Structures are given as structure tokens and as C-alpha cells.
C-alpha positions as CSV (number, residue, x, y, z in Angstrom):
1,M,126.2,100.4,109.5
2,D,122.1,100.4,108.8
3,L,120.9,99.0,112.3
4,L,117.4,99.0,110.9
5,D,118.2,96.7,107.8
6,D,120.3,94.6,110.1
7,L,117.8,93.8,112.4
8,F,115.1,93.2,109.7
9,K,117.9,90.9,107.9
10,Y,118.2,88.5,111.0
11,S,114.5,88.8,112.2
12,G,113.6,86.7,108.9
13,L,111.7,89.5,106.9
14,R,109.7,88.1,103.9
15,S,107.7,90.5,101.8
16,R,104.7,89.9,99.2
17,L,102.4,92.3,97.5
18,L,98.9,91.1,98.4
19,G,97.5,92.8,95.6
20,Y,95.6,95.9,94.7
21,R,91.8,95.6,94.5
22,S,88.8,97.7,93.1
23,L,85.9,97.4,95.3
24,S,82.5,98.3,94.5
25,K,80.9,97.2,97.9
26,A,82.9,94.4,99.8
27,S,84.2,93.7,103.2
28,I,87.6,91.9,103.4
29,E,89.3,90.3,106.3
30,F,93.1,90.4,106.8
31,P,94.7,88.1,109.2
32,C,98.0,89.4,110.6
33,T,98.8,86.7,113.1
34,K,102.5,86.4,111.8
35,S,103.0,89.7,109.6
36,I,103.0,93.5,109.8
37,G,101.1,94.8,106.8
38,F,100.1,98.2,105.5
39,H,97.2,99.3,103.0
40,V,97.6,102.4,100.6
41,V,94.1,104.1,99.5
42,I,94.5,104.6,95.7
43,Q,90.9,106.0,95.3
44,G,87.9,106.3,97.1
45,E,87.4,106.2,101.0
46,A,87.9,102.8,103.2
47,F,87.0,101.8,106.6
48,I,89.3,99.7,108.7
49,H,87.3,97.6,111.6
50,R,89.6,96.5,114.6
51,G,86.9,94.9,116.7
52,S,83.3,95.7,118.3
53,K,84.8,97.8,120.9
54,Q,86.7,100.3,118.8
55,R,85.7,102.7,116.3
56,P,86.7,102.2,112.6
57,I,89.5,104.1,111.2
58,A,88.6,106.3,108.2
59,L,91.2,106.4,105.3
60,K,90.8,108.7,102.1
61,R,93.1,108.8,98.9
62,G,96.6,108.9,99.8
63,D,96.6,107.6,103.3
64,I,98.2,105.0,104.8
65,A,97.6,102.6,107.4
66,L,100.3,100.1,109.2
67,M,99.2,97.3,111.5
68,S,101.6,95.6,113.5
69,R,102.1,91.9,114.0
70,G,98.8,90.3,115.3
71,C,96.5,92.8,114.4
72,H,93.4,91.1,112.5
73,H,91.1,93.6,110.7
74,V,88.8,94.1,108.0
75,I,88.8,96.6,105.3
76,S,85.3,97.7,104.2
77,T,83.6,100.1,101.9
78,E,81.4,101.1,104.5
79,E,81.6,102.4,108.0
80,K,79.1,100.2,109.4
81,L,79.7,96.3,108.5
82,T,76.4,95.2,107.9
83,G,77.1,92.6,104.8
84,K,79.3,89.5,104.4
85,I,82.7,89.7,105.5
86,T,84.9,87.8,102.9
87,P,88.3,86.1,104.0
88,L,91.3,87.4,102.1
89,S,92.0,83.9,100.6
90,D,88.4,83.8,99.1
91,F,88.5,87.5,97.8
92,D,90.0,86.7,94.3
93,K,86.9,84.4,93.6
94,T,84.6,87.3,94.2
95,I,83.5,89.6,91.3
96,T,84.2,93.2,91.5
97,S,83.7,96.0,89.3
98,P,86.8,98.5,88.8
99,A,84.5,100.7,86.5
100,G,82.1,101.3,89.5
101,S,84.4,100.6,92.0
102,K,84.2,102.8,95.5
103,L,87.8,101.8,96.6
104,T,91.0,100.9,95.4
105,I,93.5,99.9,97.8
106,A,97.3,98.4,97.5
107,S,98.3,96.3,100.4
108,G,101.8,94.7,101.1
109,V,102.4,92.2,103.6
110,Y,105.7,92.0,106.0
111,Q,106.1,88.6,107.3
112,F,108.5,87.6,110.4
113,W,107.2,84.0,110.8
114,N,109.1,83.3,114.4
115,S,108.2,85.9,116.9
116,P,111.2,88.3,116.6
117,V,113.0,89.0,119.9
118,H,114.4,92.5,119.1
119,P,113.1,95.2,121.1
120,F,112.3,97.2,118.3
121,F,109.3,95.1,117.7
122,A,108.1,95.8,121.2
123,E,108.2,99.5,120.7
124,M,105.9,99.0,117.3
125,P,102.2,100.9,117.6
126,E,99.4,98.5,116.9
127,W,98.4,100.9,114.6
128,L,100.1,103.6,112.7
129,V,97.9,105.9,110.4
130,L,99.6,108.5,108.3
131,H,97.0,110.6,106.4
132,H,97.9,112.3,103.0
133,D,96.8,115.7,104.2
134,D,99.1,115.7,107.2
135,M,102.3,115.1,105.2
136,D,104.6,117.6,104.3
137,T,104.5,118.3,100.5
138,F,108.0,117.1,99.9
139,D,107.4,113.9,101.9
140,K,108.8,111.1,100.5
141,L,105.8,108.9,101.3
142,Q,103.5,111.2,99.8
143,S,105.4,111.2,96.6
144,L,105.4,107.3,96.4
145,S,101.8,107.1,97.1
146,S,101.4,109.5,94.1
147,L,103.8,107.3,92.1
148,L,102.0,103.6,93.4
149,S,98.4,105.3,92.3
150,E,100.0,106.0,89.1
151,E,101.3,102.9,88.2
152,I,98.2,100.8,89.4
153,V,95.8,103.1,87.2
154,K,98.1,102.5,84.2
155,S,98.6,98.5,84.8
156,E,101.4,98.1,82.2
157,P,103.8,95.3,81.9
158,G,105.7,95.1,85.0
159,S,103.5,97.1,87.2
160,E,103.3,94.3,89.7
161,R,106.9,94.1,90.5
162,I,107.2,98.1,90.2
163,V,104.4,98.3,92.8
164,Q,105.9,95.7,95.2
165,S,109.2,97.9,95.0
166,Y,107.3,101.1,95.9
167,L,105.5,99.1,98.8
168,D,108.9,98.1,100.1
169,V,110.3,101.3,100.1
170,M,107.3,102.6,101.7
171,F,107.6,99.9,104.4
172,S,111.1,101.1,104.8
173,L,110.3,104.6,105.4
174,I,107.3,104.1,107.8
175,M,109.7,102.1,110.0
176,R,112.0,105.2,109.8
177,K,109.2,107.0,111.1
178,I,108.5,104.7,113.9
179,V,112.2,104.9,115.1
180,K,112.1,109.0,114.8
181,Q,108.6,109.2,116.8
182,N,110.2,106.9,119.6
183,S,113.7,108.3,119.7
184,S,112.6,110.7,122.5
185,K,111.3,107.8,124.7
186,K,114.2,106.9,127.1
187,Q,115.1,103.4,127.6
188,T,113.9,102.2,123.7
189,W,116.2,100.8,121.0
190,S,114.9,103.7,118.9
191,H,116.4,106.2,121.5
192,A,119.8,104.5,122.1
193,I,120.7,104.6,118.5
194,H,120.4,108.3,118.6
195,E,122.8,108.5,121.3
196,S,126.1,109.2,119.8
197,S,128.2,107.1,122.0
198,I,125.8,104.3,122.4
199,R,125.2,104.0,118.5
200,K,129.0,103.2,118.0
201,S,128.8,100.5,120.6
202,L,125.8,99.2,119.0
203,D,127.4,99.3,115.4
204,A,130.1,97.5,116.8
205,L,128.0,94.6,118.5
206,H,126.0,94.5,115.2
207,A,128.9,94.1,112.9
208,D,130.6,91.0,114.7
209,V,127.9,89.2,117.4
210,S,130.1,86.4,117.4
211,K,133.0,88.3,119.1
212,N,133.7,87.6,122.8
213,W,132.8,91.4,123.7
214,S,133.4,92.6,126.9
215,L,132.2,95.9,128.8
216,D,135.9,97.5,128.4
217,E,135.9,97.0,124.7
218,L,132.2,98.3,124.0
219,A,133.1,101.3,126.2
220,K,136.2,102.1,124.1
221,H,133.9,102.1,121.0
222,A,131.5,104.5,122.8
223,G,134.7,106.5,123.9
224,I,133.7,106.7,127.6
225,S,134.5,104.9,130.8
226,R,133.5,101.3,131.6
227,A,131.1,102.4,134.6
228,G,129.9,105.5,132.5
229,F,129.2,103.2,129.4
230,A,127.3,100.7,131.3
231,L,125.2,103.2,133.1
232,K,124.6,105.4,129.7
233,F,123.7,102.2,128.1
234,K,121.2,101.3,130.6
235,N,119.5,104.6,130.6
236,A,119.2,104.7,126.9
237,M,118.3,101.2,125.9
238,G,116.8,99.9,129.2
239,D,118.7,96.8,129.0
240,T,122.4,96.0,129.7
241,P,125.2,95.9,126.8
242,L,125.8,92.1,127.4
243,H,121.9,91.3,127.6
244,Y,121.5,92.9,124.2
245,L,124.2,91.0,122.5
246,T,122.3,87.7,123.9
247,I,119.2,88.9,122.1
248,L,121.3,89.9,119.0
249,R,122.7,86.6,118.8
250,V,119.6,84.5,119.4
251,Q,117.9,86.4,116.7
252,F,120.6,85.5,114.4
253,A,120.4,82.1,115.7
254,M,116.9,82.0,114.8
255,E,117.6,82.7,111.2
256,L,120.2,80.2,111.0
257,L,118.1,77.6,112.2
258,S,115.1,78.4,110.1
259,T,117.2,78.6,106.7
260,T,120.3,76.5,107.0
261,D,121.2,72.6,107.8
262,M,124.0,73.8,110.3
263,N,123.6,71.7,113.1
264,V,123.3,73.3,116.4
265,E,127.0,73.0,117.6
266,S,127.8,74.8,114.6
267,V,125.3,77.4,114.9
268,A,126.4,78.3,118.7
269,F,129.8,78.9,117.1
270,K,128.5,80.9,114.5
271,V,127.0,83.3,116.8
272,G,129.5,83.7,119.5
273,Y,129.1,80.4,122.1
274,K,132.0,78.5,122.7
275,D,130.0,75.2,123.4
276,A,126.1,74.0,122.5
277,F,125.1,73.9,126.2
278,N,125.5,77.2,126.8
279,F,123.9,78.4,123.6
280,S,120.9,76.1,124.2
281,K,120.6,77.6,127.8
282,A,120.5,81.3,126.4
283,F,118.2,80.3,123.3
284,K,115.6,78.7,125.4
285,K,115.5,81.5,128.1
286,V,115.0,83.8,125.4
287,T,112.7,81.7,123.0
288,G,111.2,79.5,125.5
289,L,112.2,76.6,123.3
290,P,115.6,74.8,122.7
291,P,117.1,75.2,119.6
292,R,116.6,71.7,118.0
293,E,112.9,72.0,119.1
294,F,112.5,75.2,117.6
295,R,114.1,74.0,114.3
296,L,111.5,70.8,114.6
297,R,108.6,73.4,114.8
298,D,109.7,75.4,111.9
299,I,109.9,72.8,109.6
300,E,106.8,71.5,110.4
301,E,105.2,75.1,109.9
302,R,106.7,75.6,106.5
303,K,103.8,73.3,105.4
304,I,101.4,76.0,106.2
305,A,100.1,77.6,102.9
306,W,100.3,81.4,103.9
307,R,103.9,80.9,105.2
308,L,105.9,83.2,103.0
């Protein structure tokens, strides 16, 4: 099983191309309250401004910068912000001059509207910068960056769909890099999935969250004793197997409450609870809201224009 794909699926991932823009001189504000996003520099030099107390991040052609959920920032052609900062929502109304542009960037947004509860998201760095010159010659991201640049420069029929596809693949590859970087850090999800015995138990849990799992059954999947499994899981993940199962069930329930008309009782049964009371108790403990309030809030927030 592809565990990374599985957690994105039940975290409500929605993606959108923010566009590719040529700037002669401009500063654009990107709000990331509910989203993970990244920028790829196609030509020129960009500066990411993250706040007055942090130095701007300098990016050159082929460089990639990913920001995690909640990282507001400004992309500029200037190292020091001196002029007007244009909100992203207003930028398309401004006049740009591609012929004399100093910077061309491609940007994608990956929205998890309802705060994901899976532990992987807590492991994500606020910022991840991948410099083209530091990548291996055969790095897939480097190759995709070149393909992306070529597609944007040519701008032929179907380019927008192709660019979105390239960005989606790049996003998955960046997530893979994060998992690899964190795999050496004990008591993380990224470390746990690289422990072969623990990985087997995780595959089983993800494959059937509604099953009434016991430690004995999970230990059999792992191929070790019950006591040894519980200790090894805790050391690798930093959590207990059954609490992790609760997290998976709640994450799955969040997506069902947001995307289906199933009543709370049906959702409870679908994710592995025998009754709505125990489900609601577990759901509120993890998310801070009872399922019905969560759904009502979600319905109301669908009216917000920038929700994908």
C-alpha cells in the first residue's frame, strides 16, 4: 500500500495551479492559511519575504521553495521590499511585461481545508528550499523543472493541464524527500514506515481502518510478540498502535463528513465504531469539535471563495 497517497486521500487534498507569471517589477502576497504551496523559478531571480525578522530566501532559475500550511509570504523581484505589495487575488488585474520580465515563476497550491490530524503534517518543515545546483544531475525534480520551464515558455494548447500535472508530480516527489529526510528521526511517522515490521502493521491498519483491531492481530502482521510490538511501535512512531488507529479513523471521518451526506451514525460505523456516542467522543477529543458541529462549520465554509 502507498501510505503517503493514502493519508493525502483522507486528508482532503485539493490541488490547483495558481498560475505562471512574468514580472518586470512586482511583489505578490501569498496567503497560505489553509494550504501547502510551492514555487518554481522558471527564469530570473526571486526573493521570498517571510516577515521582518527573517532574511529573504533567494531563489534562482530551477530552484523550488515549498511552504507548509500557514506560512504567509511575499514573492518579489527585489531583495528589499520598497514598493506596493499586491495581494494574489488582485495580481491578475495588474499589467506585466513578459518581454522585459525579471522573473517568471510557476506556483501551485495544495489545500487541506480542515486541519489534517495525521502526524506526518506535524513533521513538515515550515520551509523547504531545493536549489537546482544542489540536485543530482539525474534528480527527477531537476528533470521536471526543465520540462516545466519548456512547457511554460512554449505555451501551446493544453499547456495549463500539462503544467498542473508536472506540479502535482513535483509535489509528490517533494513529499517523498521530506519523508526520507525525517526517516532518521525516531518517534516520527516517517521513521516508522521505514521499520519493516512496523510498516507491515501500518499497511494493515491503513487497508482496513474499520476493523476491530487488537494488539495481538497487529503484532502478528508485524511478525513479533505482542509486548515487543507495542514497545517497538512506540519507539518508532512516538504513539501507541491503537491511538494511531483512532487518528486514522478520525481523519477518514473528517473527509466523509465533508464530502458525503452520510449521517453521523453511518459515518461512525464506516470508520469502525459500533455506536455514534463513542465515535463522537473520540472525534471531539482529536479535532475539538463534535461531528455535527464539524459538518455544519464545513458547510458554511464552502461559501468562502478561496476554498478549492
